C-alpha positions in Angstrom: -8.4 -7.5 5.7 -7.2 -5.9 2.5 -5.2 -2.7 2.7 -6.4 -0.3 -0.3 -4.9 3.2 -0.9 -5.9 6.0 -3.0 -3.1 6.4 -5.4 -4.7 9.1 -7.8 -7.2 11.9 -8.6 -8.0 12.0 -12.6 -10.0 15.2 -14.1 -11.7 14.2 -17.3 -12.2 17.5 -18.9 -14.0 16.1 -21.8 -16.6 14.0 -19.9 -16.5 16.4 -16.8 -15.8 13.8 -14.5 -13.5 13.0 -11.7 -12.1 9.3 -11.7 -10.4 8.3 -8.0 -8.1 5.2 -8.5 -7.5 3.0 -5.9 -4.8 0.1 -5.3 -3.2 -2.3 -3.1 0.0 -1.0 -1.6 1.8 -4.4 -2.7 0.5 -3.8 -6.3 1.9 -0.4 -6.5 5.3 -1.5 -5.2 5.2 -4.3 -7.9 4.3 -1.8 -10.4 7.1 0.8 -9.4 10.1 -1.9 -9.8 8.1 -3.0 -13.1 7.4 -6.3 -11.8 4.5 -8.5 -12.2 1.2 -7.9 -10.1 0.9 -9.9 -6.9 -2.0 -12.9 -7.1 -5.2 -11.2 -5.7 -4.3 -7.8 -6.8 -7.3 -5.3 -7.1 -7.6 -1.9 -8.9 -10.8 0.2 -8.4 -11.7 3.1 -10.1 -14.5 5.4 -8.6 -16.4 7.6 -11.2 -17.9 11.0 -10.2 -19.8 13.8 -12.0 -17.5 17.0 -11.5 -19.7 19.7 -10.1 -20.6 22.6 -12.4 -20.6 26.3 -12.7 -23.5 28.2 -14.1 -21.9 28.1 -17.4 -21.4 24.2 -17.2 -17.5 24.1 -16.4 -16.1 21.8 -13.9 -15.5 23.8 -10.6 -12.1 23.4 -9.2 -11.3 23.4 -5.5 -8.5 25.1 -4.1 -5.8 22.1 -5.1 -7.0 22.8 -8.5 -8.7 19.4 -9.2 -12.2 19.1 -10.0 -14.8 19.0 -7.3 -16.6 15.6 -6.9 -20.4 15.7 -7.4 -22.8 12.9 -7.5 -21.2 9.5 -7.7 -21.5 7.9 -11.2 -20.5 4.3 -10.7 -17.4 2.0 -10.0 -15.2 -0.5 -11.8 -13.0 -3.4 -10.4 -10.2 -5.2 -11.9 -8.8 -8.2 -10.3 -5.9 -10.6 -10.8 -7.6 -14.1 -11.0 -4.6 -16.3 -11.9 -0.9 -17.1 -11.2 0.9 -13.4 -11.0 4.0 -14.5 -12.3 2.6 -15.6 -15.6 3.1 -13.4 -18.6 -0.3 -14.4 -19.4 -2.0 -13.5 -16.3 -5.7 -13.3 -16.5 -8.0 -10.5 -15.0 -11.6 -10.3 -14.0 -13.7 -6.9 -14.6 -16.6 -5.7 -12.9 -18.4 -2.3 -13.8 -21.4 -1.0 -11.7 -23.5 2.2 -12.3 -26.7 3.7 -11.2 -28.6 1.6 -14.0 -26.9 -1.6 -12.6 -23.7 -3.8 -12.6 -21.9 -6.0 -15.6 -19.4 -8.2 -15.1 -16.8 -10.6 -17.2 -15.2 -13.6 -15.8 -11.9 -14.8 -16.5 
């Protein structure tokens, strides 16, 4: 089983969205040391609409972050070649309520 951690919430003011970023602990450790990503690294971004007030402004929670609303979709990036190479190749896939698209290595 693969361990994934939520490493960051990002409020997108212009699009009124909340993005949750997830990564593997090994990838975060490598990034903090400015090292290449380990083979098999996966990053995921989950996109939500922000909840809006009557004026159409994002509602903020007690932590100051936008409050998540409806799930809009997600995107994954996974390392699909030797991580030690400067020319590592990534596979990207996105999904939304309207369907899925992917690009292979």
